[in-house]
C-alpha positions as a LaTeX table, in Angstrom:
\begin{tabular}{lrrr}
\hline
Residue & $x$ (\AA) & $y$ (\AA) & $z$ (\AA) \\
\hline
Met1 & $-23.97$ & $-87.45$ & $-10.16$ \\
Glu2 & $-25.18$ & $-86.46$ & $-13.60$ \\
Asn3 & $-26.16$ & $-82.84$ & $-12.96$ \\
Glu4 & $-23.11$ & $-81.99$ & $-10.87$ \\
Ile5 & $-21.97$ & $-78.38$ & $-11.25$ \\
Val6 & $-18.37$ & $-78.10$ & $-12.45$ \\
Asn7 & $-16.28$ & $-75.03$ & $-11.98$ \\
Arg8 & $-14.44$ & $-74.96$ & $-15.29$ \\
Val9 & $-12.75$ & $-71.68$ & $-14.47$ \\
Ser10 & $-10.93$ & $-73.26$ & $-11.49$ \\
Gln11 & $-9.93$ & $-76.23$ & $-13.73$ \\
Ser12 & $-8.56$ & $-74.03$ & $-16.49$ \\
Lys13 & $-5.07$ & $-72.73$ & $-16.96$ \\
Leu14 & $-6.43$ & $-69.29$ & $-16.87$ \\
Met15 & $-4.17$ & $-66.96$ & $-14.78$ \\
Thr16 & $-5.35$ & $-63.71$ & $-13.23$ \\
Leu17 & $-3.30$ & $-60.50$ & $-12.91$ \\
Asp18 & $-4.87$ & $-58.17$ & $-10.27$ \\
Leu19 & $-3.18$ & $-54.74$ & $-10.41$ \\
Glu20 & $-4.73$ & $-53.77$ & $-7.22$ \\
Glu21 & $-2.46$ & $-56.25$ & $-5.46$ \\
Tyr22 & 0.43 & $-54.06$ & $-6.55$ \\
Tyr23 & $-0.99$ & $-50.75$ & $-5.29$ \\
Pro24 & 1.81 & $-49.05$ & $-3.27$ \\
Glu25 & 0.57 & $-48.63$ & 0.21 \\
Gly26 & 1.22 & $-45.33$ & 2.00 \\
Lys27 & $-0.49$ & $-42.07$ & 2.28 \\
Arg28 & $-0.63$ & $-39.63$ & $-0.59$ \\
Glu29 & $-0.30$ & $-35.91$ & 0.04 \\
Val30 & $-0.63$ & $-32.84$ & $-2.04$ \\
Leu31 & 1.78 & $-29.98$ & $-1.36$ \\
Asp32 & 0.47 & $-26.71$ & $-2.81$ \\
Val33 & 3.31 & $-24.24$ & $-3.50$ \\
Ser34 & 0.86 & $-21.29$ & $-3.75$ \\
Ser35 & 0.83 & $-20.80$ & 0.05 \\
Trp36 & 4.51 & $-19.77$ & $-0.12$ \\
Leu37 & 3.91 & $-17.24$ & $-2.92$ \\
Tyr38 & 3.20 & $-13.46$ & $-2.39$ \\
Lys39 & $-0.50$ & $-13.08$ & $-2.94$ \\
Gly40 & $-0.46$ & $-16.71$ & $-4.15$ \\
Leu41 & 1.08 & $-15.62$ & $-7.46$ \\
Ile42 & 4.55 & $-14.27$ & $-7.17$ \\
Leu43 & 7.62 & $-16.07$ & $-5.95$ \\
Lys44 & 10.02 & $-13.92$ & $-4.03$ \\
Glu45 & 13.16 & $-15.95$ & $-3.67$ \\
Lys46 & 14.32 & $-14.78$ & $-0.30$ \\
Glu47 & 10.92 & $-15.21$ & 1.37 \\
Phe48 & 10.26 & $-18.38$ & $-0.42$ \\
Arg49 & 13.54 & $-19.96$ & 0.93 \\
Ala50 & 12.81 & $-18.63$ & 4.37 \\
Ser51 & 9.36 & $-20.33$ & 4.39 \\
Leu52 & 10.86 & $-23.64$ & 3.30 \\
Asp53 & 13.48 & $-23.42$ & 6.05 \\
Thr54 & 10.95 & $-23.08$ & 8.71 \\
Tyr55 & 8.41 & $-25.51$ & 7.35 \\
Asn56 & 7.69 & $-28.80$ & 9.18 \\
Trp57 & 8.64 & $-31.44$ & 6.63 \\
Glu58 & 8.05 & $-34.29$ & 8.99 \\
Asn59 & 4.32 & $-34.00$ & 8.08 \\
Tyr60 & 5.19 & $-35.93$ & 4.98 \\
Lys61 & 7.06 & $-38.74$ & 6.62 \\
Asp62 & 6.68 & $-41.89$ & 4.55 \\
Ala63 & 4.24 & $-40.34$ & 2.18 \\
Tyr64 & 4.03 & $-40.03$ & $-1.54$ \\
Val65 & 3.90 & $-36.35$ & $-2.22$ \\
Ala66 & 2.55 & $-34.51$ & $-5.32$ \\
Val67 & 3.91 & $-30.99$ & $-5.42$ \\
Thr68 & 1.57 & $-28.64$ & $-7.33$ \\
Cys69 & 0.41 & $-25.03$ & $-7.52$ \\
Ser70 & $-3.31$ & $-24.31$ & $-7.41$ \\
Thr71 & $-2.95$ & $-20.85$ & $-8.82$ \\
Asp72 & $-1.93$ & $-19.53$ & $-12.21$ \\
Ala73 & 1.50 & $-18.61$ & $-10.99$ \\
Ile74 & 4.51 & $-19.33$ & $-13.08$ \\
Ile75 & 6.87 & $-21.39$ & $-10.84$ \\
Pro76 & 10.49 & $-21.66$ & $-11.85$ \\
Gly77 & 11.80 & $-25.24$ & $-12.04$ \\
Trp78 & 14.40 & $-24.64$ & $-9.35$ \\
Ala79 & 11.53 & $-23.97$ & $-6.83$ \\
Tyr80 & 10.15 & $-27.46$ & $-7.26$ \\
Met81 & 13.77 & $-28.79$ & $-7.11$ \\
Leu82 & 14.39 & $-26.97$ & $-3.88$ \\
Ile83 & 11.09 & $-28.36$ & $-2.32$ \\
Ala84 & 12.29 & $-31.87$ & $-3.42$ \\
Thr85 & 15.49 & $-31.41$ & $-1.47$ \\
Lys86 & 13.60 & $-30.55$ & 1.66 \\
Leu87 & 11.10 & $-33.46$ & 1.26 \\
Glu88 & 13.76 & $-36.13$ & 0.34 \\
Pro89 & 14.76 & $-37.17$ & 3.83 \\
Tyr90 & 11.08 & $-37.87$ & 4.74 \\
Val91 & 9.07 & $-39.14$ & 1.74 \\
Lys92 & 8.81 & $-42.31$ & $-0.23$ \\
Met93 & 8.56 & $-40.30$ & $-3.36$ \\
Val94 & 8.07 & $-36.76$ & $-4.55$ \\
Phe95 & 6.43 & $-35.80$ & $-7.88$ \\
Asn96 & 5.44 & $-32.60$ & $-9.60$ \\
Gly97 & 1.81 & $-32.96$ & $-10.56$ \\
Asn98 & $-1.52$ & $-34.16$ & $-9.12$ \\
Leu99 & $-2.26$ & $-37.33$ & $-7.23$ \\
Asn100 & $-3.60$ & $-39.25$ & $-10.25$ \\
Glu101 & $-0.34$ & $-38.48$ & $-12.12$ \\
Leu102 & 1.56 & $-39.61$ & $-9.06$ \\
Asp103 & $-0.15$ & $-42.97$ & $-9.00$ \\
Thr104 & 0.38 & $-43.26$ & $-12.76$ \\
Val105 & 4.18 & $-42.78$ & $-12.22$ \\
Leu106 & 4.22 & $-45.32$ & $-9.42$ \\
Tyr107 & 2.45 & $-47.94$ & $-11.54$ \\
Lys108 & 4.80 & $-47.28$ & $-14.45$ \\
Thr109 & 7.67 & $-48.34$ & $-12.28$ \\
Ile110 & 5.84 & $-51.32$ & $-10.85$ \\
Ile111 & 4.86 & $-52.65$ & $-14.23$ \\
Ser112 & 8.30 & $-52.00$ & $-15.75$ \\
Asn113 & 9.66 & $-54.28$ & $-12.98$ \\
Leu114 & 6.85 & $-56.80$ & $-13.08$ \\
Asp115 & 8.05 & $-60.38$ & $-13.80$ \\
Val116 & 5.80 & $-61.72$ & $-16.44$ \\
Thr117 & 7.57 & $-65.14$ & $-16.87$ \\
Pro118 & 4.89 & $-66.98$ & $-14.90$ \\
Tyr119 & 2.43 & $-65.83$ & $-17.60$ \\
Lys120 & 4.42 & $-67.34$ & $-20.45$ \\
Asp121 & 2.07 & $-69.06$ & $-22.99$ \\
Ala122 & $-0.82$ & $-68.83$ & $-20.49$ \\
Pro123 & $-4.29$ & $-67.29$ & $-21.03$ \\
Val124 & $-4.24$ & $-64.28$ & $-18.77$ \\
Ile125 & $-7.08$ & $-62.15$ & $-17.46$ \\
Ile126 & $-6.34$ & $-58.65$ & $-16.17$ \\
Lys127 & $-8.83$ & $-58.16$ & $-13.31$ \\
Gly128 & $-10.97$ & $-55.26$ & $-14.01$ \\
Cys129 & $-12.66$ & $-54.16$ & $-10.76$ \\
Ser130 & $-10.64$ & $-52.57$ & $-8.01$ \\
Asn131 & $-11.29$ & $-50.72$ & $-4.79$ \\
Lys132 & $-8.06$ & $-48.81$ & $-4.99$ \\
Pro133 & $-7.28$ & $-46.15$ & $-7.52$ \\
Val134 & $-5.45$ & $-48.06$ & $-10.23$ \\
Pro135 & $-4.76$ & $-45.68$ & $-13.10$ \\
Thr136 & $-6.02$ & $-46.55$ & $-16.56$ \\
Asn137 & $-2.45$ & $-46.34$ & $-17.96$ \\
Ala138 & $-1.53$ & $-49.24$ & $-15.66$ \\
Tyr139 & $-3.92$ & $-51.51$ & $-17.41$ \\
Leu140 & $-2.53$ & $-50.34$ & $-20.76$ \\
Trp141 & 1.04 & $-51.07$ & $-19.80$ \\
Ala142 & 0.17 & $-54.45$ & $-18.16$ \\
Thr143 & $-1.58$ & $-55.46$ & $-21.41$ \\
Leu144 & 1.35 & $-54.46$ & $-23.59$ \\
Lys145 & 3.84 & $-56.31$ & $-21.39$ \\
Leu146 & 1.68 & $-59.48$ & $-21.09$ \\
Gln147 & 1.08 & $-59.49$ & $-24.86$ \\
Lys148 & 4.74 & $-60.26$ & $-25.39$ \\
Val149 & 4.49 & $-63.56$ & $-23.40$ \\
Ala150 & 0.91 & $-64.67$ & $-22.84$ \\
Lys151 & $-1.11$ & $-67.02$ & $-25.06$ \\
Ser152 & $-4.01$ & $-64.57$ & $-24.72$ \\
Val153 & $-4.91$ & $-61.53$ & $-22.75$ \\
Met154 & $-8.33$ & $-60.69$ & $-21.50$ \\
Tyr155 & $-9.92$ & $-58.02$ & $-19.30$ \\
Gly156 & $-12.56$ & $-58.31$ & $-16.56$ \\
Glu157 & $-13.62$ & $-61.36$ & $-14.60$ \\
Ala158 & $-13.43$ & $-65.02$ & $-15.62$ \\
Cys159 & $-17.15$ & $-65.21$ & $-15.91$ \\
Ser160 & $-17.38$ & $-62.15$ & $-18.21$ \\
Ser161 & $-14.11$ & $-61.22$ & $-19.88$ \\
Val162 & $-13.39$ & $-59.05$ & $-22.85$ \\
Pro163 & $-10.83$ & $-60.65$ & $-25.26$ \\
Leu164 & $-7.93$ & $-58.23$ & $-26.00$ \\
Phe165 & $-5.12$ & $-60.26$ & $-27.62$ \\
Lys166 & $-4.64$ & $-63.79$ & $-28.86$ \\
Lys167 & $-1.26$ & $-65.10$ & $-30.01$ \\
Lys168 & $-1.45$ & $-66.36$ & $-33.56$ \\
\hline
\end{tabular}
């Protein structure tokens, strides 16, 4: 058949890294410290500790928790540390910051532990579209890690990729 359509992408050695596949499953929760502050602004240690002692921490079972303060209050470091001790028996991870920063930290760990040996001397495309919130930094870190082993690194889809790096 002379006009047969050939899928050259499937026949190539091109490998795809889809960061969405590494998205840590589990609920994400924000814990706002301001509800335990006097008028949302002042931390009174005795009352703060009492509130933490009576709080139902099981609400955060198996969650990734971002602890933050939505007001302009100045929260001492020990307060976040105390909250972490209360959350520790229940959560997958506790982090001081917002949900985007939490996902960024999760991906930093994932990419640091990513085995890139299968990508050695191969053309690699980092898949661009995702339905899950993959942080921009995850793409940067994956690129830097792959650059050390891959023949080339691209971004996007096989049909429309953006070249990022090619080994000389």
